[in-house]
N, C-alpha and C positions, 0 to 999 in steps of 0.2 A: 714716584718717578714716572715717566711718560711710559705709555705701554707699547709703542711700536716706535720705529726710527722714523726721522725726518731727514731728507735728503734732496742736494742738488747737485746738477753738474754744470760747470761754465767752460766756455773754452774759448781762446781768442789769442792775440798777439800779447807776448809778455811785455807790458808796459804798465806804468803808474794807474792808467784807467783800470786796468783789470785788476788790480789791487785793490781799489775802490768797490768794483763790482764784488771782488769775494767778501771783503769785509761786510757789505751791505747785505749780500746772501746769507751769510753767516748771521747776522743778526736778526733777518728773517726766520732762521730756523730755529734761533733760540726764542722768539716770541711764539712759533707756531708748537714748539715743544713746552713751552711756560712753565718750566721746573728746573731750570739749570741753575744752579748755583752760583752766585755772584763771582766767588773765588774761579769756580770751573770756567767761566765764561771770559773772565778779563785773561788769566794765564793761557786759556787755549787760542784765544784771541790775539794775544801777543805773539803766540808762535806761527800762527797762521800769517800773519802779518810779516813778521820777519823773514820768513822763506819766500812768501809771493813778493815782497819787496827785493830781497835777494835775486830772485831767478831775475825780475822786471832790470834790476840795476847792472847786475854782472854776468846775464847769460849771453854767451859768443855764439854766432858773431852778432855785433849787436844790431837792433832793428829788425831781425829776421826770425828770432826765437818765438815760438807757439806754444803755449801751454794749455793742457785739459786740468781741471781741478774738479775732485769729487769732495764734496763736505757733506759730514752725516751726524746728526744729533740722534745718540741711541740711547736707550735705557741705563746702560752700563758704561757707555764712553761717547767720548767726543772724537772723532775721527775726519782726516783730510788727507788726500792724497794729490800730489802735483806731479805730472807727467810733461817733462818738456822736450823741445828739439834742440835745446841748448848743447854745445859740445860738451862731454862727460867733465863733470867738476871734480878737481882734485881736494876731495875735502875728506876728512876723518873726523866724523863727529865725536869718536872718543875723543878726541885732541881739541875738542873745543873750547877754549878758554877765554874769560874775559878780557878785555884789551885794558892797557894800562889807563888809570884815570882821565888822563889830558888827551888820548887818542879820540878822534871824532867819530871812528867807527870800529868793527871789529868785535862788537858785543851780540849780534843777532843770533847766531847760530848756538852762541855759548847760553842766551836767555832762552831760546827755544828746547835747548836738551833739559834746562834746569825745570821747565813749565810742563814737560811732557813726562808720560810715563814709558812710552815706546817712539823712538824717532830714528827711521832708517833712511839711508840714501843709496841707489842702485845705479850703476853705470850701465846704460845698455842703448847704444844708437842715441842716446840724449840721457836724461836723469828721471829717475823717480823717486820722489821725496815723499814718505809716509809718518804722517803723524797720530797720535793715539795720547789721549788723556784719560784715564778711566775717572768716571764721575764720582766725587765726593771722596778724591785721593788724598786731600789733606786731612 
């Protein structure tokens, strides 16, 4: 495994362009670390994508939410934190469930919960989302 952490921070309006920037930055970190297992990459990226997309699509008030994202690839874990300026979300991650098969949405947080070892949400003048996947957890 890598001997030190690779990290980056992005900040901007919570929109789909920022989602793409976050995923591109995560891919660059994976390349820099050069030793992240495929299953860890895919599952962590899925969780990061779901959280970033939810902030972009559901953050209130629309068009005015900003987000700061920190991504880290460390020897023992993959981590991300999202701090947004949206109204505090009424989310209980312990209650996140998969939507019915014919529903078009509603799976994102449940998939993120399943892909991560630690996933927390704090409300404090906005929202702080913290995601951790221990490397080699499978």
